[in-house]
N, C-alpha and C positions, 0 to 999 in steps of 0.2 A: 516465485511462489515457493514457500516451504510449508510443509504440512506433515506431520506424523501420525495423525489420528488413525487413518485407515488407508487402504489403497483403492477405494472406490472413487467415483467421480467426485472431486472436491468442488469444483465451480464450473457451472455451464451458463453460457449466454445463448439465448434462443431468440432469434428475430429482433435483436436489440436495434433501436433507433434512437438518434439524439439529434436535436435541432439547437442551433444558436440563432435565435431570430429567424430570418427567411433562409438560413443556410442549413441544409441537411448534411450533418457531419458523419452520421452512421446511418446506414439504410439495410435493414434486415441482416444484421451480423450475428452469426452463431459460431460459437467456440466452446470447446470442452477441454478443461484443464484438470489433469489428475495429480495426485500426491507424488512428489519426487521428480516431477517434470520440470524442466527449464524451458521457457519459450522466448523468443525474440520476435518482436513484430517489425517487419521490413516492409518499406515501400517509400514511394515518392512523398515529398512535402505535401501536406494537405490530404493525405490518403486516409486519415482518421486514426493513426497508430497510437497517438497520445490520448485521444479521446476514449478509445477502447480500453487502454490501460487505466485511465482515470474512472471509468465505470467499474472495471474489476476492482480497483482499490477503494471504491466507494466515494471517491472524491465528486464525481458527477452521478446524478440519478438519471437513468435512461427515460426517454419519453414513451417509448413503446417496447414491446417484446417482454421477456421473462429472464430473470436472474434466479438460478437455483443452486443451493449449497447441499451437498450430499443428496441430490435428487428432490429437495423440497423448495418450493417457491419462497423467495425472500421478498418482502415488500419494503422494509425499512433497512436498506443497506447503506452503510456509512464507513469512514476509515476505522472507527473504533470497533465496530462489528467485524470488519475485514481482518483487523489485527487480532481479534479474539479467535478468529477461525484460522489464524497463522498465515494469512494471505497478505502479501505485501508487494509493492512495486518499486522498483528502482528506476527513477526517472532520469533522463539524460541531462535535463537542466537542473542546476543546483538551486534549491529554494531553502537556504538556510539563514539562520540569524547569526551573524559573525561573532557577536559578543556574548552569546550564550554557550554553555558548555556542550560537549558531545551528547550526554544523557539528556539534557534539557532540549536540545534539537530533536533527538530521536523520538521523544514523546510530546513534542509540540503539537497541540491540537487534540491530543488523546490524554490530557492530563486527569489524574483523579481530582475531584473538587471537594473532598472533605477536609474541614478545618483541622490543620496540624498533621495531616497524614501525607499529603502530596509529596512534600520534599523527602521525607523518610522513605516513602515507597518508591520514589524515582530511583534511588540507588538500588534498592532490591529488584525492582523490574528490569533494570539495565543489566544487573548481574545475571538474572535469569535468561534474559535475551542473549547476552554474551555467551553463556554456556551452551545455548542452542546454535548460534550462528558463528561465533568466533571472530568478531570484529578486529580483536587485537588492538583496541584503541583505549586510551586513558579517558574514562567517562567524565572526569573533571577538567580535561583540556579545553581551552576556548577554541572553537571551531576556526576563528580566523588565523590560528597558528598552525593549522594542519596543511598538508600537501593536498593538492586537488584530488588525487586518488583516494586519500583518506576522507576528504570531504564527501566524495561520492558514496563511500560506505555509509556514512552518516545519513 
């Protein structure tokens, strides 16, 4: 997670639960993440590490509990909102589209949808992200041509 806005609590999970059918994947999970911290979730397979990460990144919606950003409850949390709050997750499994470019993959699923603006803004948005994070990757390179370590950066 990367955030520069302030040093207060950036994201908090309080009593989070998540079910997939009859399987309880998360049960009463609480976690507080602050600006500038780096966290690793460690545990056995099936412990819920990926599920917690996907709730944080806005990929999954929790079934119970509360998600707070800067101390305020958030009801509509999704990847686009998380990214606007400078909250991201680097997953261990690669979910890339090999025939797309680096910049297209980075913003896949959070594209701007105004006519004529999306392609032009993609390069600008990637440039802004690059200046903050420093990927060191060619935004126009096809993902299929990258080393695995560089694919993980994407």
